[in-house]
C-alpha positions as CSV (number, residue, x, y, z in Angstrom):
1,X,0.0,0.2,0.0
2,X,1.3,3.3,-0.6
3,X,1.0,6.1,1.6
4,X,1.5,9.6,1.1
5,X,2.1,11.5,4.6
6,X,5.1,11.0,6.8
7,X,5.2,8.5,9.5
8,X,4.8,9.9,12.9
9,X,8.5,8.4,13.6
10,X,9.8,11.2,10.8
11,X,10.8,8.2,8.9
12,X,9.7,8.3,4.8
13,X,7.1,6.6,3.8
14,X,7.4,3.9,0.6
15,X,6.3,6.3,-2.1
16,X,8.9,9.0,-1.2
17,X,12.0,7.0,-0.3
18,X,14.1,5.5,-2.4
19,X,17.2,3.2,-1.2
20,X,20.1,1.0,-3.0
21,X,20.4,-2.1,-1.9
22,X,23.5,-4.7,-2.0
23,X,22.1,-8.0,-4.4
24,X,21.6,-5.3,-7.4
25,X,22.8,-7.8,-10.1
26,X,26.3,-7.8,-11.4
27,X,26.4,-6.2,-14.9
28,X,27.2,-9.6,-17.1
29,X,30.9,-8.0,-17.9
30,X,31.6,-7.7,-14.4
31,X,30.9,-11.5,-13.8
32,X,32.6,-12.2,-10.7
33,X,35.1,-14.8,-11.1
34,X,33.0,-18.2,-9.5
35,X,30.9,-18.1,-12.5
36,X,33.4,-19.0,-14.6
37,X,32.8,-22.6,-14.5
38,X,29.2,-21.8,-15.6
39,X,28.6,-22.2,-19.5
40,X,27.4,-18.4,-21.0
41,X,23.9,-19.5,-20.8
42,X,23.5,-20.5,-17.1
43,X,25.7,-17.6,-16.5
44,X,23.4,-15.3,-17.0
45,X,20.4,-17.2,-15.9
46,X,22.4,-17.6,-12.1
47,X,21.9,-13.8,-12.2
48,X,18.5,-13.7,-13.7
49,X,17.2,-16.3,-11.7
50,X,19.3,-15.8,-8.3
51,X,18.2,-12.3,-7.6
52,X,15.1,-11.0,-6.6
53,X,13.8,-7.4,-7.2
54,X,15.6,-4.4,-5.6
55,X,12.9,-2.8,-3.7
56,X,12.9,0.3,-1.3
57,X,11.6,-0.5,1.9
58,X,9.0,1.7,4.0
59,X,10.3,1.4,7.8
60,X,13.6,0.6,8.9
61,X,12.4,-0.5,12.1
62,X,9.4,-2.6,11.7
63,X,7.6,-0.9,15.3
64,X,7.8,1.8,13.5
65,X,5.3,1.1,11.1
66,X,3.0,-0.3,14.1
67,X,3.4,3.4,15.4
68,X,2.1,4.9,12.0
69,X,-1.3,3.1,12.5
70,X,-1.4,4.0,15.9
71,X,-1.2,7.4,14.8
72,X,-3.2,7.2,12.2
73,X,-6.0,4.7,12.7
74,X,-5.8,4.7,16.6
75,X,-9.5,3.4,17.5
76,X,-9.0,0.1,15.3
77,X,-8.7,-2.8,17.3
78,X,-5.2,-4.1,17.1
79,X,-5.2,-7.2,18.8
80,X,-8.3,-9.7,19.8
81,X,-7.9,-12.7,22.5
82,X,-11.4,-14.5,22.6
83,X,-13.3,-11.7,24.4
84,X,-10.7,-9.6,25.0
85,X,-9.6,-6.7,22.5
86,X,-6.9,-3.8,22.3
87,X,-6.7,-0.7,20.1
88,X,-3.8,0.2,18.3
89,X,-3.7,3.9,20.9
90,X,-4.1,1.6,23.5
91,X,-1.4,-0.9,22.8
92,X,1.1,1.7,21.6
93,X,-0.1,3.6,24.8
94,X,0.9,0.3,27.6
95,X,3.9,-0.9,25.4
96,X,5.4,2.8,25.7
97,X,4.4,2.6,29.0
98,X,6.4,-0.5,29.6
99,X,9.1,0.3,27.4
100,X,9.9,3.4,30.0
101,X,10.0,0.5,33.0
102,X,11.9,-1.6,30.9
103,X,14.7,1.4,30.8
104,X,14.6,2.3,34.4
105,X,15.3,-1.5,35.0
106,X,18.4,-1.1,32.9
107,X,17.8,-2.3,29.6
108,X,19.4,-0.4,26.7
109,X,19.4,-0.3,23.1
110,X,21.3,-3.6,21.8
111,X,20.3,-5.4,25.2
112,X,17.9,-8.6,25.2
113,X,14.9,-8.9,27.0
114,X,13.3,-12.2,27.6
115,X,9.8,-13.2,26.8
116,X,8.5,-16.0,28.3
117,X,4.4,-16.2,27.8
118,X,1.7,-17.8,26.8
119,X,-0.7,-16.6,23.8
120,X,-2.5,-13.3,25.2
121,X,-2.8,-9.4,24.4
122,X,0.1,-8.6,27.4
123,X,2.6,-10.9,25.2
124,X,1.8,-8.6,22.5
125,X,2.6,-5.5,24.7
126,X,5.8,-6.8,26.0
127,X,7.0,-7.4,22.5
128,X,6.5,-4.1,21.3
129,X,7.8,-2.6,24.4
130,X,10.6,-4.2,24.0
131,X,11.1,-3.0,20.6
132,X,10.4,0.6,21.5
133,X,13.3,0.4,24.3
134,X,15.7,-0.7,21.6
135,X,16.3,-4.4,22.8
136,X,16.0,-7.5,21.1
137,X,13.0,-9.5,22.6
138,X,13.7,-13.2,22.9
139,X,10.7,-15.2,22.8
140,X,9.9,-18.7,24.3
141,X,6.6,-20.3,24.9
142,X,6.7,-21.1,28.8
143,X,4.3,-24.3,28.5
144,X,6.2,-26.0,25.6
145,X,9.7,-26.3,26.6
146,X,11.4,-27.7,29.9
147,X,13.2,-25.8,32.8
148,X,16.5,-26.3,31.6
149,X,16.1,-24.7,28.2
150,X,14.3,-21.4,29.8
151,X,17.5,-21.4,31.9
152,X,20.0,-22.0,28.5
153,X,18.2,-19.4,26.8
154,X,18.4,-16.8,29.8
155,X,22.2,-17.4,30.1
156,X,22.8,-17.8,26.6
157,X,20.7,-14.6,25.5
158,X,22.9,-12.4,28.6
159,X,18.9,-11.3,30.0
160,X,18.5,-9.3,32.9
161,X,14.9,-8.4,32.5
162,X,12.4,-11.5,31.8
163,X,8.7,-10.2,30.8
164,X,6.1,-13.5,31.8
165,X,2.5,-13.4,32.9
166,X,1.4,-13.9,36.3
167,X,0.1,-17.4,36.0
168,X,3.7,-18.2,34.7
169,X,5.8,-16.2,36.9
170,X,6.8,-19.0,39.5
171,X,7.9,-21.3,36.9
172,X,10.3,-18.9,35.3
173,X,13.8,-19.9,36.4
174,X,15.3,-16.3,36.9
175,X,18.9,-16.1,38.2
176,X,20.3,-13.7,41.2
177,X,19.7,-10.1,39.6
178,X,17.2,-10.4,37.3
179,X,14.3,-8.7,37.4
180,X,10.7,-10.4,36.2
181,X,7.8,-8.4,35.2
182,X,4.2,-9.8,35.2
183,X,2.7,-8.3,31.6
184,X,-0.5,-8.7,33.2
185,X,0.3,-7.9,36.6
186,X,-0.5,-4.6,38.3
187,X,2.7,-2.8,37.0
188,X,1.3,-4.1,33.4
189,X,-2.5,-2.4,33.7
190,X,-3.4,0.8,32.1
191,X,-2.3,4.0,33.8
192,X,-1.6,7.4,33.0
193,X,-0.3,8.4,29.8
194,X,3.0,9.0,29.0
195,X,3.9,12.8,28.2
196,X,5.7,11.6,24.8
197,X,6.5,8.6,23.0
198,X,9.3,6.6,24.7
199,X,12.5,7.4,23.7
200,X,15.7,4.8,24.0
201,X,18.9,6.6,25.3
202,X,20.7,6.2,21.7
203,X,19.0,5.8,18.2
204,X,18.1,2.0,17.4
205,X,20.3,1.6,14.0
206,X,18.8,-0.9,11.3
207,X,21.6,-3.3,12.0
208,X,20.6,-3.8,15.6
209,X,18.7,-6.7,16.7
210,X,15.3,-7.0,16.6
211,X,14.8,-10.5,17.9
212,X,16.8,-13.6,18.8
213,X,15.2,-16.7,18.0
214,X,16.1,-20.2,19.3
215,X,16.0,-23.1,16.8
216,X,14.2,-26.4,18.3
217,X,17.3,-28.0,19.4
218,X,16.1,-31.6,17.8
219,X,19.8,-31.8,16.7
220,X,21.0,-30.8,19.1
221,X,21.6,-27.5,21.9
222,X,19.2,-24.9,20.5
223,X,21.1,-21.8,18.9
224,X,20.2,-18.2,19.3
225,X,20.0,-17.3,15.7
226,X,20.2,-12.8,15.5
227,X,17.9,-11.1,13.2
228,X,18.2,-7.5,12.8
229,X,15.4,-4.6,12.0
230,X,16.8,-4.4,8.7
231,X,16.3,-8.2,7.6
232,X,12.4,-8.3,9.6
233,X,11.6,-5.2,7.6
234,X,12.4,-6.8,4.5
235,X,10.0,-9.5,4.0
236,X,7.2,-7.9,6.1
237,X,7.2,-4.2,4.6
238,X,7.8,-5.5,0.9
239,X,5.3,-8.0,-1.6
240,X,4.7,-10.6,-1.6
241,X,6.0,-11.1,1.8
242,X,3.9,-8.5,3.5
243,X,0.8,-11.0,2.0
244,X,-1.5,-7.9,0.7
245,X,-2.2,-7.2,4.8
246,X,-4.4,-4.2,4.8
247,X,-6.5,-2.2,7.4
248,X,-9.5,-4.2,8.2
249,X,-7.9,-7.6,7.5
250,X,-7.5,-10.1,10.3
251,X,-4.4,-12.2,10.5
252,X,-4.6,-14.8,12.6
253,X,-2.1,-15.9,15.4
254,X,-2.1,-19.7,16.1
255,X,2.1,-20.5,15.8
256,X,4.3,-20.8,18.7
257,X,5.8,-17.3,19.6
258,X,9.7,-19.3,19.5
259,X,9.2,-20.2,16.2
260,X,10.0,-17.4,13.6
261,X,6.4,-17.5,11.7
262,X,4.9,-16.5,14.6
263,X,6.9,-13.0,14.1
264,X,5.0,-13.3,10.3
265,X,1.7,-13.7,12.1
266,X,2.1,-10.9,14.7
267,X,3.8,-8.4,13.6
268,X,2.9,-8.9,9.9
269,X,-0.2,-8.2,11.2
270,X,0.6,-4.8,13.3
271,X,2.5,-3.4,10.6
272,X,0.1,-3.1,8.1
273,X,-2.6,-1.6,10.4
274,X,-4.9,-5.2,10.6
275,X,-6.5,-7.2,13.6
276,X,-4.0,-10.1,14.8
277,X,-6.8,-12.7,16.1
278,X,-5.0,-14.5,18.9
279,X,-6.1,-18.7,18.8
280,X,-7.9,-20.0,21.6
281,X,-7.8,-24.1,22.0
282,X,-9.9,-24.3,19.2
283,X,-7.2,-23.6,15.5
284,X,-10.0,-24.1,13.6
285,X,-12.4,-21.6,14.9
286,X,-10.0,-18.8,14.7
287,X,-8.6,-20.1,11.3
288,X,-12.8,-19.8,10.3
289,X,-12.6,-16.1,10.9
290,X,-9.5,-14.7,9.5
291,X,-8.7,-13.0,6.1
292,X,-4.7,-14.3,6.6
293,X,-3.3,-17.4,7.6
294,X,0.1,-18.2,8.2
295,X,0.9,-21.9,9.5
296,X,3.0,-24.9,8.2
297,X,1.8,-27.6,5.9
298,X,1.2,-30.2,8.6
299,X,-1.0,-27.6,10.9
300,X,-2.9,-26.5,7.7
301,X,-3.5,-30.3,6.4
302,X,-5.9,-30.6,9.5
303,X,-8.3,-27.7,8.8
304,X,-11.1,-28.0,6.3
305,X,-10.3,-25.5,4.0
306,X,-14.1,-24.8,3.3
307,X,-14.9,-23.7,6.8
308,X,-13.0,-20.8,6.4
309,X,-15.2,-18.9,4.5
310,X,-13.1,-15.1,4.9
311,X,-9.9,-16.5,3.8
312,X,-8.0,-14.3,1.0
313,X,-4.1,-15.0,1.7
314,X,-2.9,-18.6,2.7
315,X,0.9,-18.7,3.3
316,X,3.3,-21.9,4.5
317,X,6.9,-22.8,5.2
318,X,8.7,-24.4,7.6
319,X,8.4,-27.8,5.7
320,X,7.8,-29.4,2.4
321,X,4.1,-28.8,1.4
322,X,2.0,-31.8,-0.5
323,X,1.1,-30.6,-3.9
324,X,-2.3,-31.9,-2.7
325,X,-2.9,-29.5,0.2
326,X,-1.7,-26.5,-2.0
327,X,-4.1,-27.2,-4.8
328,X,-7.1,-27.5,-1.9
329,X,-6.0,-24.0,-0.9
330,X,-5.3,-22.0,-3.7
331,X,-8.6,-23.4,-5.5
332,X,-10.5,-20.9,-2.8
333,X,-7.6,-18.0,-2.0
334,X,-4.3,-16.7,-2.7
335,X,-1.8,-19.4,-1.6
336,X,2.2,-19.1,-1.5
337,X,4.2,-21.9,-0.5
338,X,7.4,-20.8,0.5
339,X,10.7,-21.6,1.9
340,X,13.3,-20.3,4.3
341,X,15.4,-20.6,7.8
342,X,15.5,-19.0,10.5
343,X,18.7,-17.6,9.4
344,X,17.5,-16.1,6.6
345,X,14.4,-14.1,8.4
346,X,11.5,-16.5,8.0
347,X,11.7,-17.0,4.6
348,X,13.5,-16.0,1.5
349,X,11.8,-17.3,-1.5
350,X,8.1,-17.6,-1.9
351,X,5.7,-19.0,-4.9
352,X,2.1,-18.1,-5.3
353,X,0.7,-21.3,-6.7
354,X,-2.4,-22.4,-9.3
355,X,-3.9,-25.4,-8.7
356,X,-3.5,-25.8,-12.9
357,X,0.1,-24.9,-12.6
358,X,2.5,-28.0,-13.7
359,X,4.6,-28.3,-10.5
360,X,4.6,-26.9,-7.3
361,X,7.4,-24.9,-6.5
362,X,9.1,-22.8,-3.5
363,X,9.1,-19.5,-6.3
364,X,12.0,-16.8,-6.7
365,X,13.6,-15.6,-4.1
366,X,11.8,-12.7,-2.4
367,X,13.0,-8.5,-3.2
368,X,16.5,-7.9,-2.0
369,X,17.3,-11.2,-1.5
370,X,19.3,-13.6,-3.4
371,X,19.6,-17.8,-4.0
372,X,22.4,-19.3,-5.5
373,X,22.3,-23.1,-6.2
374,X,26.0,-24.6,-5.3
375,X,27.8,-27.9,-5.5
376,X,29.9,-29.4,-2.4
377,X,32.9,-26.8,-3.7
378,X,30.9,-24.0,-3.4
379,X,30.6,-23.3,-7.3
380,X,27.4,-22.7,-9.2
381,X,25.2,-26.1,-10.6
382,X,24.5,-25.4,-14.1
383,X,20.5,-24.7,-14.2
384,X,18.3,-27.4,-13.8
385,X,20.9,-29.6,-11.6
386,X,20.0,-30.2,-8.0
387,X,22.7,-28.2,-5.6
388,X,22.6,-27.0,-2.2
389,X,21.2,-23.4,-1.7
390,X,22.6,-20.5,-0.3
391,X,21.1,-17.5,0.6
392,X,22.1,-14.0,0.0
393,X,21.0,-10.4,0.6
394,X,19.3,-8.3,3.1
395,X,17.5,-11.3,4.3
396,X,20.9,-13.3,6.1
397,X,20.5,-13.0,9.8
398,X,23.5,-11.6,12.0
399,X,24.6,-15.2,13.2
400,X,24.3,-17.0,16.5
401,X,24.2,-15.6,19.4
402,X,27.8,-16.5,21.6
403,X,28.7,-18.7,18.8
404,X,31.3,-17.7,16.5
405,X,32.4,-21.2,15.6
406,X,28.9,-22.3,14.4
407,X,28.1,-18.7,12.7
408,X,31.8,-19.9,10.6
409,X,30.4,-23.2,9.5
410,X,26.8,-22.1,8.2
411,X,28.0,-18.3,6.8
412,X,30.5,-17.3,4.7
413,X,31.7,-14.3,2.3
414,X,29.0,-13.9,-0.9
415,X,31.3,-14.3,-3.8
416,X,28.7,-13.0,-6.0
417,X,27.7,-9.8,-4.0
418,X,31.1,-9.1,-2.9
419,X,31.5,-6.5,-0.9
420,X,32.2,-8.2,2.7
421,X,28.5,-9.3,2.9
422,X,27.9,-13.0,3.4
423,X,25.9,-15.8,2.6
424,X,24.3,-19.0,4.6
425,X,24.4,-22.3,4.3
426,X,20.6,-23.5,4.2
427,X,21.0,-26.9,3.8
428,X,17.9,-27.4,1.6
429,X,18.4,-28.9,-1.9
430,X,17.0,-27.6,-4.8
431,X,17.2,-27.0,-8.6
432,X,15.8,-24.0,-11.1
433,X,13.5,-24.6,-13.4
434,X,13.7,-23.7,-17.1
435,X,11.5,-20.4,-16.2
436,X,13.3,-19.2,-13.2
437,X,11.4,-21.3,-10.5
438,X,13.0,-23.0,-7.5
439,X,12.1,-26.8,-7.1
440,X,12.7,-27.9,-3.4
441,X,14.2,-31.7,-2.9
442,X,14.1,-31.5,0.8
443,X,17.3,-31.1,3.2
444,X,20.6,-32.3,3.2
445,X,19.8,-33.7,6.4
446,X,17.0,-36.0,5.2
447,X,19.5,-37.5,2.9
448,X,20.5,-40.8,4.1
449,X,22.1,-44.0,3.2
450,X,20.1,-47.2,2.5
451,X,21.7,-50.4,0.9
452,X,24.6,-48.1,0.4
453,X,22.6,-46.0,-1.7
454,X,21.4,-42.4,-1.5
455,X,17.8,-41.8,-0.4
456,X,15.9,-38.9,0.1
457,X,13.4,-38.7,2.5
458,X,11.3,-36.1,1.6
459,X,11.0,-37.9,-1.9
460,X,9.7,-40.9,-0.4
461,X,6.9,-38.9,1.5
462,X,6.4,-36.6,-1.3
463,X,5.1,-39.7,-3.7
464,X,3.2,-41.0,-0.4
465,X,1.3,-37.8,-0.7
466,X,0.2,-38.4,-3.8
467,X,-2.0,-41.3,-2.9
468,X,-5.6,-40.7,-2.9
469,X,-6.7,-39.6,0.8
470,X,-3.3,-39.1,2.4
471,X,-3.2,-35.4,3.7
472,X,0.4,-36.3,5.3
473,X,3.3,-38.5,5.1
474,X,6.6,-38.8,6.7
475,X,9.3,-41.6,6.2
476,X,12.1,-42.5,8.6
477,X,15.8,-44.9,8.3
478,X,15.4,-47.5,10.9
479,X,18.5,-49.0,9.9
480,X,21.2,-49.3,6.8
481,X,18.2,-51.4,5.0
482,X,14.9,-50.3,6.5
483,X,12.9,-47.0,6.1
484,X,9.4,-47.1,7.5
485,X,6.7,-44.6,6.2
486,X,3.6,-43.1,8.1
487,X,0.6,-41.7,6.8
488,X,-2.7,-40.2,7.8
489,X,-5.5,-40.5,8.1
490,X,-6.2,-44.1,8.8
491,X,-8.3,-44.7,5.7
492,X,-5.3,-44.7,3.2
493,X,-4.3,-48.4,1.9
494,X,-1.0,-49.0,3.2
495,X,-0.5,-51.6,-0.2
496,X,-1.6,-49.0,-2.6
497,X,0.6,-46.6,-1.0
498,X,4.0,-49.1,-1.2
499,X,2.8,-49.8,-4.6
500,X,3.1,-46.0,-5.2
501,X,6.5,-45.7,-4.1
502,X,7.8,-48.8,-5.9
503,X,6.4,-47.3,-9.5
504,X,8.3,-44.3,-9.0
505,X,11.3,-45.1,-7.3
506,X,14.0,-47.2,-6.8
507,X,13.7,-50.3,-4.8
508,X,16.1,-49.3,-2.2
509,X,13.2,-46.5,-1.4
510,X,10.4,-48.3,-1.3
511,X,9.5,-48.5,2.9
512,X,9.6,-52.2,4.7
513,X,6.2,-50.9,6.2
514,X,3.5,-48.1,5.7
515,X,1.9,-47.2,9.4
516,X,-1.7,-45.2,9.5
517,X,-2.0,-42.7,11.9
518,X,-5.3,-40.3,12.4
519,X,-2.7,-37.5,12.2
520,X,0.8,-37.3,12.0
521,X,2.3,-36.1,15.8
522,X,3.1,-32.7,15.8
523,X,5.7,-30.5,17.1
524,X,5.2,-27.9,19.3
525,X,6.0,-25.5,16.3
526,X,3.9,-27.0,14.1
527,X,6.2,-29.5,12.2
528,X,5.9,-33.5,12.0
529,X,7.8,-35.0,14.8
530,X,9.8,-37.2,13.8
531,X,11.4,-38.3,17.3
532,X,7.7,-39.3,18.2
533,X,7.4,-41.0,15.2
534,X,10.2,-43.6,16.4
535,X,9.1,-43.8,19.6
536,X,5.7,-44.9,18.0
537,X,8.5,-47.6,15.7
538,X,9.9,-48.9,19.1
539,X,7.0,-49.1,20.7
540,X,5.7,-51.3,18.2
541,X,8.3,-53.5,18.1
542,X,8.4,-54.3,21.8
543,X,5.1,-55.4,21.9
544,X,5.6,-57.5,18.9
545,X,8.4,-59.0,21.2
546,X,6.6,-59.5,23.9
């Protein structure tokens, strides 16, 4: 949406501001040396396909976009949770109050504030207040993680203030010297309006941290990814990452706040003047009352699209999307299939899917971002060849908090953009189609050896998800000779599922057993829980032994 007035923070708007971005395609006569390994035609396509459009960004700080709407539409409902609502004016006022309290507690720009909460309106107040104070918020859904992980997050993030709720305050393992603030306590209730909007002690820079998200820890100890204001504004304030959200629209908040896609929901809504609708116990009921849904394919597969009469836009990411799921939803709304790890700021590729499309892809790089398909020696793969996707441009985050060794392993200097900029190893496999779309072939982590052959587990699951009646599928490796698959719902024919794989893939890709379940187990972040699936297999084997 174009705006013609000046934002209340003094920043210029999208219609007037022009900026240059670091990912402008290199002119052909200045192609970097790494492209020398490609044929001339592929060199041109590598640049054309791999660079997203260059666009200006209306704000350099995401909370300034929220403050704009708090000034322009102060009486609009900002957040709704059950029977409770809060307007943009009131949310802005309460966040200013809390930001002042954070500053009084010693929080300074560049610091980190823990946000250990449940879904609620106070959760959103705390999030906005942390940003206003100049700090980065560090979110955890307090009911879904053990105390040891909260301790790890506090220690790694180096927090001094923890924002929580009255009902969960006793569960917070606050070290000595920490200040614990209950967002819904007396100090968090409405009071006198501050004389002016809170201003931190020093200006917050675009490259200052906006939030620190800790990985799920499914493959080891959780690591904190530092995402900057510049990173986040780039995806949320440009198309298609803005999802077309506008005042009057309702955006669901159904995901775990510790998951980066929750920032897409929360700050995506508030930076465009929409109403954020926080779910209760019934996710389907919430989704039936909103215009915009952001979800993982696993979460979305449990919802009937024909009950979501209001929905206009749906975006999925976080795991591979079944073609059948994309076809079903794209028939009733604008459907975006997206991809990108936390380290590239929510997503860095998006594709609007149509049921008649030849294939389901993850699209093209989002604005001011780049994607490179490289081989194991970091050389560009020819167009159409599968390789590992590396991400560059404005979405590349600042690295892992307190872990320079891991940062050095996963981030590298970007030889294609140059200028000291960095690219990130996504560990996603992909290839370019002839028309410049990215096809996703799963994770390098999901490449396993079975009987000496390389098998991509997601490829097996994709075949299963094309079986009539199947909504979700997952495949795991038990040993060097055995694959086991799971499909949902229970009405799926296991024999037909096995046959589908045997007809489409080599014999060593065929699962020994296909188990049917009403629904596949889901992690707290809305993805298929493969650890739980392994436990099911182990329980089944123990039962068979008995």
